[in-house]
Structures are given as C-alpha cells and as structure tokens.
VEXNUDO-169250 format. One record per atom (N, C-alpha, C, O): x, y, z. Coordinates in steps of 0.1 Angstrom, whole numbers. Each point is the difference from the previous one (the first is absolute). Layout:
<recs>
REC       u       v       w
REC       X       Y       Z
...
</recs>
This chain:
<recs>
REC       u       v       w
REC     591     220    1227
REC      10      -7      -8
REC      14       5       3
REC       2      12       1
REC       7     -21       2
REC      13       4       3
REC      10      -5     -11
REC       0     -12      -3
REC       7      21      -3
REC      10      -3     -10
REC      14       4       4
REC       2      11       4
REC       7     -21      -4
REC      14       3       4
REC       9      -3     -12
REC      -2     -10      -7
REC      12      18       6
REC      10      -2     -10
REC      13      -4       7
REC       6       9       7
REC      -2     -21      -8
REC      12      -5       6
REC      12       4      -9
REC       0      -4     -12
REC      10      11      17
REC      11       5      -9
REC      13      -1       7
REC       1      -2      12
REC       9       3     -20
REC      14       1       5
REC       4      14      -5
REC       3       1     -12
REC      -1       9      21
REC       1      14      -4
REC      12       3      -9
REC      -2       8      -9
REC      14     -15      10
REC      11       4      -9
REC      -2      -5     -14
REC       7       4      -9
REC     -17     -13       6
REC      -1      -7     -13
REC      -7      10     -10
REC     -10       7       3
REC      17      -6     -15
REC      -6       8     -11
REC     -13      -6      -4
REC      -9       8      -4
REC       8     -21       3
REC     -13      -6      -4
REC     -11       4       9
REC     -12       3      -4
REC      14      -2      17
REC      -9       4      10
REC      -3      15      -1
REC     -12       4       1
REC      22       4      -4
REC      -2      14      -1
REC     -10       3     -12
REC      -8      10       2
REC       9     -17     -12
REC      -9       3     -12
REC     -15      -1       5
REC      -8       8      -3
REC       5     -19      10
REC     -13      -2       5
REC      -4      11      10
REC     -12       5       0
REC      21      -2       9
REC      -3      10      10
REC      -3      14      -6
REC      -9       7       4
REC      16      -4     -15
REC      -2      13      -7
REC     -14       0      -6
REC      -7      10       0
REC       4     -21      -7
REC     -13      -1      -6
REC     -11       1      10
REC     -10       7      -3
REC      11     -14      14
REC     -11       1      10
REC      -1      14       6
REC     -11       5       2
REC      22       1       0
REC      -1      14       5
REC      -6      10     -10
REC      -8       9       4
REC      12     -11     -16
REC      -5       9     -11
REC     -15      -2      -2
REC      -7      10      -3
REC       2     -22       5
REC     -14      -3      -2
REC      -8       3      13
REC     -12      -1       0
REC      20       5      11
REC      -6       3      13
REC      -9     -11       5
REC     -11       2       5
REC      16     -14      -6
REC      -7     -12       5
REC       2      -1      15
REC      11       3       5
REC     -21      -8       2
REC       1      -2      14
REC       6     -14       3
REC      -8      -9       3
REC      21       8      -3
REC       6     -13       2
REC      11       2      11
REC       8      10      -1
REC      -7     -19      10
REC      10       0      11
REC      13      -7      -5
REC      -1     -11      -4
REC      12      18       5
REC      13      -7      -3
REC       5      -7      12
REC       0       5      12
REC       4     -18     -14
REC       6      -8      10
REC      14      -4      -4
REC       2      -5     -11
REC       8       8      20
REC      14      -3      -4
REC       2     -15       2
REC      -1      -5      11
REC       5      -1     -22
REC       2     -15       1
REC      15      -3       0
REC       4     -12      -1
REC       4      22       3
REC      15      -3       0
REC       3     -10      11
REC      -3       2      12
REC      10     -13     -16
REC       4     -10       9
REC     -11     -10       4
REC       2      -8       9
REC     -14      10     -14
REC     -12      -8       4
REC      -5      -9     -11
REC      -9      -8       2
REC      14       9     -15
REC      -6      -8     -11
REC       2     -15       1
REC      -6      -7      -8
REC      15       3      16
REC       2     -15       2
REC      -6      -5      13
REC       2     -12       3
REC     -10      20       4
REC      -6      -5      13
REC     -12      -8      -4
REC      -6       2     -10
REC       2     -11      19
REC     -12      -8      -2
REC     -13       8      -2
REC      -8      -3      -8
REC       7      15      15
REC     -11       8      -1
REC      -1       7     -14
REC     -11       0      -6
REC      22       4       1
REC       0       7     -13
REC      -2     -11     -11
REC      -8       2     -10
REC      14     -14      11
REC      -1     -10     -10
REC     -15      -5       0
REC      -4      -5     -11
REC      -3       5      22
REC     -14      -4       0
REC      -8      10      -9
REC     -10      -5      -6
REC      13      17       6
REC      -7      10      -8
REC       5       0     -15
REC      -8       1      -9
REC      21      -2       8
REC       6       1     -13
REC      11     -11      -2
REC      12       3       3
REC     -16     -14      -8
REC       9     -12      -1
REC      13       3      -9
REC      10      -6       2
REC     -11      16     -11
REC      11       3      -9
REC      10       9       8
REC      11       2      -6
REC     -14       2      18
REC       9       9       8
REC       5      12      -7
REC      12       4       1
REC     -20       2     -10
REC       4      11      -8
REC      -7      13       4
REC     -11       0       5
REC      17      11      -7
REC      -6      13       2
REC       2       8     -14
REC       9      -3      -7
REC     -18      12       5
REC     -11       5       8
REC     -12     -10       0
REC      -2      -8     -10
REC      -5       7      21
REC     -11      -9       2
REC     -12       7       5
REC       1       6      11
REC     -11      -6     -18
REC     -13       7       4
REC      -9     -10       7
REC      -4     -10      -7
REC       0      13      19
REC      -8      -9       8
REC     -14       8       2
REC       0      11       5
REC     -11     -18      -8
REC     -13       5       2
REC      -8      -9       8
REC      -3     -12      -4
REC      -1      16      16
REC      -7      -9      10
REC     -14      -4      -5
REC      -6      -9       5
REC       1      16     -15
REC     -14      -3      -5
REC       1     -12     -10
REC     -11      -5      -4
REC      22       1      -1
REC       2     -11      -9
REC       2     -13       7
REC       6      -1      11
REC     -11     -10     -17
REC       3     -14       6
REC      15      -2       0
REC       6       1     -11
REC      -1      -4      22
REC      15      -3       1
REC       8      13       1
REC      12       0       4
REC     -18      12      -6
REC       6      12       2
REC      10       5     -10
REC       5      11       0
REC      -1     -20      -9
REC      10       3     -10
REC      -6       6     -12
REC      -9      -6      -7
REC      13      18       4
REC      -5       7     -12
REC      11      -1     -12
REC      -3      -3     -11
REC      15       7      15
REC      10       2     -11
REC      14      -1       6
REC       2       6      11
REC       6     -13     -18
REC      14       2       3
REC       8      -1     -12
REC      -5      -4     -11
REC      18       7      12
REC       8       1     -12
REC      -1     -12      -9
REC       2     -11       5
REC      -4      12     -18
REC      -1     -11      -8
REC      14      -6      -3
REC      10       7       2
REC      -9     -19      -6
REC      13      -6      -2
REC       8       6     -12
REC      -6       7      -8
REC      18      -9       8
REC       9       5     -10
REC      -4      -7     -13
REC      -4     -12       0
REC       5      19     -12
REC      -3      -7     -12
REC       9     -12      -3
REC      -3      -8      -8
REC      14       8      14
REC      10     -11      -1
REC      -5     -12       8
REC       5     -11      -3
REC     -14      13      12
REC      -4     -12       9
REC     -12      -7      -7
REC     -11       4       2
REC      14     -13     -10
REC     -11      -7      -7
REC      -4     -13       6
REC      -9      -7      -5
REC      15       4      17
REC      -3     -13       6
REC     -11       0      10
REC      -7     -10       2
REC       3      22       3
REC     -11       0      10
REC      -6      14       1
REC       6      10      -4
REC     -18     -10       8
REC      -7      13       2
REC       1       4      15
REC       0      -9       9
REC       1      21      -6
REC       1       5      13
REC     -13       7       4
REC      -1       6      11
REC      -9      -6     -20
REC     -12       6       3
REC      -9      -9       9
REC       2     -12       0
REC     -11      18       9
REC      -8      -8       8
REC      -9      -9      -8
REC      -4       3     -11
REC       1     -15      17
REC      -9      -9      -8
REC     -13       5      -3
REC      -7      -5      -9
REC       2      15      16
REC     -13       6      -3
REC       0      10     -11
REC     -10       5      -4
REC      22      -1      -1
REC       1      10     -10
REC      -4      -5     -14
REC       1       7      -9
</recs>
C-alpha cells in the first residue's frame, strides 16, 4: 500500500497535518504540490485542487481525504463523490 500526502510546504494548514503524521510516526510519503494543484494530473486525483491531500493507492479512485470546504461555502461540496 502506498500513501502519499500532497502538500504545499509553506502552508500552515499543511503544517498541522505534517506535524500530526510525524508525531504518530505514520509511514506516509510527502509530495510537494507547490505549483501543481491546477495541473490536469493533480485535478484528476483531487478535483477541488486543495492541499493537504492524502492519496491511498489501495482505495478506488485513490482519493482518501482532502481539505473540507469552508463553513461559508454552502453552495457545493468538495468531498469526493465516494465519501
């Protein structure tokens, strides 16, 4: 099983997840998504183009988790349809 955490390193939101993963000593590979969140390849994995984004190859579609929408965004969900 391969688990990747797509992050943008200067982001405080991403740092929180990185600290938690390191503290829990989870075997997860960090992938720098800086400048890549709007590419067709990234959008195919994460249509919301948000980080942090946790990708797990053992799941259908590979999408496990990405940042939930703002509480102010009541018009649409950014979660994958399988969630």
